[in-house]
C-alpha positions as CSV (number, residue, x, y, z in Angstrom):
1,M,35.1,55.1,8.9
2,R,37.3,55.6,5.7
3,M,37.3,59.3,5.9
4,K,40.6,60.0,4.1
5,K,39.6,58.2,0.9
6,S,36.2,59.9,0.5
7,Y,36.7,63.2,2.4
8,L,35.9,65.5,-0.5
9,K,32.8,63.6,-1.6
10,I,31.2,63.5,1.8
11,F,32.2,66.9,3.1
12,P,28.9,68.6,2.0
13,V,26.9,65.9,3.7
14,L,29.0,66.1,6.8
15,A,28.7,69.9,6.9
16,G,25.0,69.7,6.4
17,G,24.7,67.1,9.1
18,L,26.9,69.0,11.5
19,F,24.7,72.1,11.0
20,L,21.6,70.1,11.8
21,M,23.3,68.7,14.9
22,L,24.3,72.1,16.1
23,L,20.9,73.5,15.5
24,A,19.3,70.6,17.4
25,D,21.8,71.1,20.2
26,S,21.1,74.8,20.3
27,C,17.3,74.1,20.5
28,K,17.9,71.7,23.4
29,K,19.9,74.3,25.3
30,D,17.3,77.0,24.7
31,H,14.5,74.8,26.2
32,S,16.5,73.0,29.0
33,T,15.6,73.7,32.7
34,P,18.6,74.4,34.9
35,T,19.0,72.0,37.9
36,P,17.7,73.8,41.0
37,D,20.0,74.3,43.9
38,P,19.3,71.8,46.7
39,V,17.2,73.1,49.6
40,N,16.7,71.9,53.1
41,F,14.0,69.3,53.4
42,A,12.1,71.5,56.0
43,K,12.4,74.6,58.1
44,L,10.5,74.6,61.3
45,G,10.2,76.9,64.3
46,L,10.6,76.0,67.9
47,Y,9.0,77.4,71.1
48,E,11.3,79.2,73.6
49,K,10.3,79.6,77.3
50,L,11.9,80.9,80.5
51,T,10.9,79.5,83.9
52,G,13.0,81.0,86.7
53,N,16.6,80.6,85.5
54,N,15.7,77.7,83.2
55,L,15.8,78.2,79.4
56,R,13.8,75.6,77.5
57,I,13.1,75.0,73.8
58,F,10.2,72.8,72.7
59,I,9.1,71.3,69.4
60,A,5.4,70.8,68.6
61,V,4.0,67.4,67.9
62,S,0.6,67.7,66.4
63,K,-0.3,64.2,65.3
64,I,0.6,60.6,66.3
65,G,-0.6,57.9,64.0
66,D,-4.1,58.9,63.1
67,Q,-4.7,60.9,66.3
68,T,-4.5,64.7,66.4
69,V,-2.6,65.8,69.5
70,S,-1.0,69.0,70.9
71,Y,2.2,68.2,72.7
72,A,5.5,70.1,73.1
73,P,8.4,67.8,74.1
74,F,11.8,69.2,75.1
75,F,14.1,69.6,72.0
76,D,17.1,67.7,73.3
77,T,20.5,67.4,71.6
78,G,21.8,65.3,74.5
79,S,19.6,62.2,73.9
80,A,18.3,60.1,71.1
81,G,14.7,59.2,70.5
82,L,11.2,60.5,71.1
83,T,9.5,59.7,74.4
84,L,5.9,60.6,75.1
85,D,3.5,60.0,78.0
86,A,0.9,57.4,76.9
87,N,-1.8,59.3,78.8
88,G,-4.0,61.1,76.2
89,I,-2.5,59.0,73.4
90,L,-3.7,55.5,74.3
91,P,-7.1,54.5,75.7
92,A,-7.1,54.9,79.5
93,S,-8.1,51.2,79.7
94,M,-4.7,50.2,78.4
95,I,-2.7,52.2,81.1
96,T,-2.4,50.8,84.6
97,A,-0.2,51.5,87.5
98,S,1.9,48.5,86.6
99,G,2.2,49.1,82.9
100,I,0.7,49.3,79.4
101,Q,-1.6,46.4,78.7
102,V,-1.0,44.8,75.3
103,A,-2.8,41.7,74.1
104,G,-0.5,39.5,72.1
105,D,2.8,40.7,70.7
106,S,1.4,44.1,69.7
107,V,-1.8,46.0,69.3
108,N,-2.7,48.8,66.8
109,V,-4.5,51.8,68.3
110,N,-5.4,54.8,66.2
111,G,-2.5,54.1,63.8
112,I,0.0,53.5,66.6
113,T,1.5,50.0,67.0
114,V,2.3,49.3,70.6
115,T,4.5,46.4,71.4
116,T,5.1,44.3,74.5
117,Q,8.8,45.4,74.5
118,Q,9.3,47.2,77.8
119,A,12.1,49.5,78.9
120,I,13.2,52.2,81.3
121,V,14.5,55.5,79.9
122,T,16.7,57.6,82.3
123,Y,17.5,61.3,82.1
124,G,19.5,63.7,84.2
125,G,22.5,63.3,86.6
126,A,23.2,62.4,90.1
127,D,21.1,65.1,91.7
128,S,18.3,65.3,89.0
129,E,17.6,61.9,87.7
130,V,14.2,60.9,86.3
131,Q,13.1,57.5,84.9
132,E,10.4,56.8,82.4
133,Y,8.7,53.4,82.4
134,G,6.9,52.2,79.2
135,N,6.8,50.4,75.9
136,L,8.3,50.6,72.4
137,A,5.7,51.7,69.8
138,Y,5.7,52.7,66.1
139,A,3.8,55.4,64.3
140,P,4.2,58.3,61.8
141,I,4.1,61.6,63.6
142,V,3.6,65.2,62.5
143,I,6.4,67.5,63.8
144,G,5.3,71.1,64.0
145,D,1.9,72.7,64.1
146,A,-0.1,75.3,62.1
147,N,3.0,77.5,61.9
148,G,4.7,74.8,59.8
149,N,5.0,71.1,60.0
150,V,6.3,67.9,58.3
151,T,5.3,64.2,58.6
152,T,7.8,61.5,59.4
153,P,7.6,57.9,58.1
154,R,6.5,55.3,60.6
155,I,9.2,55.5,63.3
156,P,9.9,53.9,66.7
157,I,8.9,56.0,69.7
158,F,8.8,55.3,73.5
159,L,5.4,55.6,75.2
160,Y,5.7,55.7,79.0
161,Y,3.0,55.2,81.5
162,K,4.8,56.8,84.5
163,V,7.8,59.0,85.2
164,V,9.5,59.0,88.6
165,D,11.9,61.5,90.2
166,V,14.6,59.1,91.4
167,N,15.8,61.3,94.3
168,T,12.4,61.8,95.8
169,N,10.7,58.6,94.5
170,M,7.8,60.9,93.5
171,Q,5.8,60.2,90.3
172,L,5.6,63.3,88.1
173,P,2.5,64.6,86.3
174,A,1.7,63.3,82.8
175,H,3.6,64.8,79.9
176,T,6.1,66.7,82.1
177,A,9.0,64.6,80.8
178,D,8.2,64.3,77.1
179,V,11.5,64.4,75.2
180,F,12.3,64.9,71.5
181,G,15.9,63.5,71.5
182,V,17.8,64.4,68.3
183,G,21.3,63.3,69.3
184,P,23.3,60.7,67.2
185,G,23.3,57.0,68.0
186,I,20.5,55.1,69.7
187,S,18.7,55.1,72.9
188,Y,20.2,53.2,75.9
189,A,16.7,51.8,76.5
190,S,16.3,50.2,73.1
191,R,18.5,49.8,70.0
192,M,15.4,50.4,67.9
193,I,15.0,54.0,69.0
194,S,16.9,56.9,67.5
195,S,16.3,60.6,66.6
196,P,13.0,61.2,64.8
197,L,14.9,63.5,62.4
198,S,17.0,60.7,61.2
199,Y,14.2,58.7,59.4
200,F,13.2,61.2,56.7
201,K,13.5,60.0,53.0
202,L,15.7,62.8,51.5
203,P,16.7,63.6,48.0
204,D,20.2,62.4,46.9
205,N,21.7,65.9,47.2
206,V,20.4,66.4,50.8
207,T,22.2,64.8,53.7
208,S,20.4,63.3,56.7
209,G,20.8,65.6,59.7
210,F,19.8,69.0,61.0
211,R,21.1,72.5,61.6
212,L,20.0,74.5,64.7
213,A,20.3,78.3,64.4
214,A,21.3,80.4,67.4
215,L,18.4,80.8,69.8
216,N,16.6,84.2,70.1
217,T,17.4,85.6,73.6
218,G,14.5,88.1,73.3
219,A,12.0,85.3,72.9
220,F,12.7,83.6,76.2
221,N,9.9,84.6,78.6
222,A,7.2,83.1,80.9
223,S,4.9,82.4,77.9
224,A,6.2,80.0,75.3
225,T,7.1,82.0,72.2
226,Y,7.2,80.6,68.7
227,V,10.4,81.5,66.9
228,P,10.4,80.6,63.2
229,N,13.2,79.0,61.2
230,L,15.3,77.7,64.1
231,L,15.4,74.1,62.9
232,Y,16.6,73.1,59.4
233,I,16.0,69.5,58.6
234,G,18.2,67.9,55.9
235,L,21.6,69.3,55.2
236,I,22.5,70.9,51.9
237,P,26.1,71.1,50.5
238,N,26.3,74.8,51.7
239,D,25.6,73.7,55.2
240,L,28.4,71.2,55.2
241,N,31.0,72.9,53.1
242,A,30.7,76.7,53.0
243,S,28.8,77.8,56.0
244,G,31.7,78.2,58.5
245,F,30.9,75.2,60.7
246,I,33.9,73.4,62.2
247,M,33.2,69.7,61.9
248,H,34.0,67.1,64.6
249,P,33.9,63.3,63.8
250,L,32.1,61.3,66.4
251,G,33.3,58.3,68.4
252,Y,31.4,55.0,68.4
253,S,30.1,52.9,71.3
254,A,28.8,49.3,70.9
255,I,26.1,50.1,73.4
256,S,24.7,53.4,72.2
257,G,26.1,53.9,68.7
258,Y,27.7,57.2,67.7
259,L,28.5,59.5,70.7
260,P,27.4,63.1,70.9
261,T,30.5,64.2,72.8
262,I,33.6,66.2,71.6
263,S,37.1,66.1,73.0
264,S,38.1,69.5,74.3
265,T,40.4,71.5,76.5
266,I,38.5,73.4,79.2
267,T,40.0,76.3,81.0
268,Y,38.7,78.0,84.1
269,S,40.0,79.6,87.3
270,G,43.6,79.2,86.2
271,Q,43.1,75.5,85.4
272,S,43.3,73.7,82.1
273,I,41.9,70.2,81.9
274,A,41.0,67.7,79.2
275,G,37.4,66.9,78.9
276,S,34.7,65.4,76.7
277,I,31.9,67.9,76.2
278,L,28.2,67.2,75.5
279,F,26.5,70.3,74.1
280,D,23.0,69.8,75.5
281,T,19.8,71.8,74.8
282,G,18.1,69.5,77.4
283,T,20.2,71.0,80.2
284,P,18.2,74.2,81.0
285,S,20.4,76.3,83.2
286,T,23.7,74.9,84.6
287,T,26.8,73.9,82.8
288,I,28.6,71.1,84.6
289,I,32.4,70.7,84.3
290,E,33.7,67.3,85.3
291,N,37.1,67.5,87.0
292,S,38.6,64.4,88.6
293,A,40.9,66.7,90.7
294,A,38.0,68.7,92.2
295,T,38.3,68.8,95.9
296,S,34.5,68.8,96.5
297,N,31.7,66.8,95.0
298,M,30.1,69.8,93.6
299,A,30.8,73.6,93.7
300,T,29.4,76.6,91.8
301,L,32.0,78.9,90.2
302,P,31.7,82.5,91.3
303,A,30.0,85.0,89.0
304,N,32.3,86.6,86.4
305,T,34.6,83.6,86.2
306,N,35.9,83.2,82.7
307,V,35.4,79.8,81.1
308,A,37.0,78.9,77.8
309,I,37.0,75.8,75.6
310,T,39.0,74.7,72.5
311,T,37.8,71.5,70.8
312,S,40.1,68.9,69.3
313,H,39.3,70.4,65.8
314,G,39.8,74.0,66.6
315,F,36.4,75.4,67.6
316,S,36.7,77.9,70.5
317,Y,34.2,79.6,72.8
318,Q,34.4,81.5,76.0
319,Y,31.9,83.1,78.4
320,S,31.7,84.6,81.9
321,T,29.6,82.9,84.5
322,G,26.7,84.6,86.1
323,S,24.3,84.1,89.0
324,A,21.2,83.8,86.9
325,F,22.5,82.6,83.5
326,N,25.7,80.8,82.4
327,I,25.6,79.2,85.9
328,T,28.5,76.8,86.0
329,E,29.3,74.0,88.5
330,V,32.4,71.9,88.9
331,E,31.8,68.3,89.9
332,N,34.0,65.3,90.7
333,P,33.0,62.4,88.5
334,S,33.3,60.1,91.4
335,Y,30.2,61.9,92.7
336,S,28.2,62.3,89.5
337,N,29.2,58.9,88.0
338,D,29.5,60.8,84.7
339,T,32.8,61.9,83.1
340,R,31.2,64.2,80.5
341,T,31.3,67.9,80.8
342,I,27.8,69.1,79.9
343,F,27.3,72.6,78.4
344,S,23.8,73.9,79.0
345,I,21.3,75.5,76.6
346,D,23.1,78.9,77.3
347,F,25.7,77.7,74.7
348,F,23.1,77.6,72.0
349,V,22.2,81.3,72.5
350,H,25.6,82.3,71.2
351,N,26.5,79.4,68.8
352,E,25.0,77.4,66.0
353,F,24.9,73.6,66.0
354,L,24.8,71.0,63.2
355,L,24.5,67.3,63.3
356,D,25.3,65.1,60.3
357,Y,23.7,61.7,60.8
358,T,25.1,60.3,57.5
359,N,28.7,61.1,58.1
360,H,28.6,60.9,61.9
361,R,29.9,64.4,62.8
362,I,28.9,67.5,64.7
363,G,29.5,71.0,63.4
364,L,29.9,74.0,65.7
365,K,29.9,77.7,64.7
366,N,30.2,80.9,66.6
367,N,27.2,83.1,66.0
């Protein structure tokens, strides 16, 4: 543009054009719609129940494939993947004492694809181990019920035909060991199975993961009580950056993917030990501290013992043991065959929990 040579001649035109441009720009601003703040993909309630000293939380599953159901698996931060008893889901003719019968490589039943890939899923520790026997399957599921729900894409699930208490060798009743595992990583039984909450298609400004609000102590009773807005699916920037959670990056295992444990210092009875803590909603009553220097295989700490933890990234929490709640045992890992310290569901009554699947980290926050 040769503006200097013809500046005076074209100024009125430029001025008029500039006025029109400003007017047009003003009109655009007046009619533009502000970008809405990102919101969580879904907010669901959970069911809380008290049985003896056991606190449990359940999530409703109301549809599998094309079939309407009414199941309430345990909501479990300590495992990855959904396991459901095949009884009531598949035709009885497909379920035998020796396994699920599948003709060919797979079969489709009511919108559920059942494969011939068999596995055994194990839960619990040395004194409470159960094993589920079954097959890998695929289906969309509806999480939640009439109180609020959301539908997943077609996801891998594990359908079991029997569940056995390893210590007694007794087969347990149908659907007593249904588990909704939301931990990071993948199932030990199959690399195809991971958390049902990790499969949702989310907007660009919403991160894959979930936030679990502190549980409602008043809702734990003998009848399962619905508590709304405990589970936030999909993490927004405020969850990750401004909500007060202390974030902990997760380690990785070639066998099970990202690990749900956090390096911490654990203090009790005048001792301070290094440990790797699993914060586990699936453990209903007893926190288990693993200490290789323990003089007995397993011992219960006396009531009113103070237990404190500080994680590698500065989160701290302490509590006093009780005889009914916050029960705490010390085990020698040579007995349990597990080096992880496991904090029970009591922890989630006093603290909030966040799991970021995209960035592989756990957030903890005192409530």
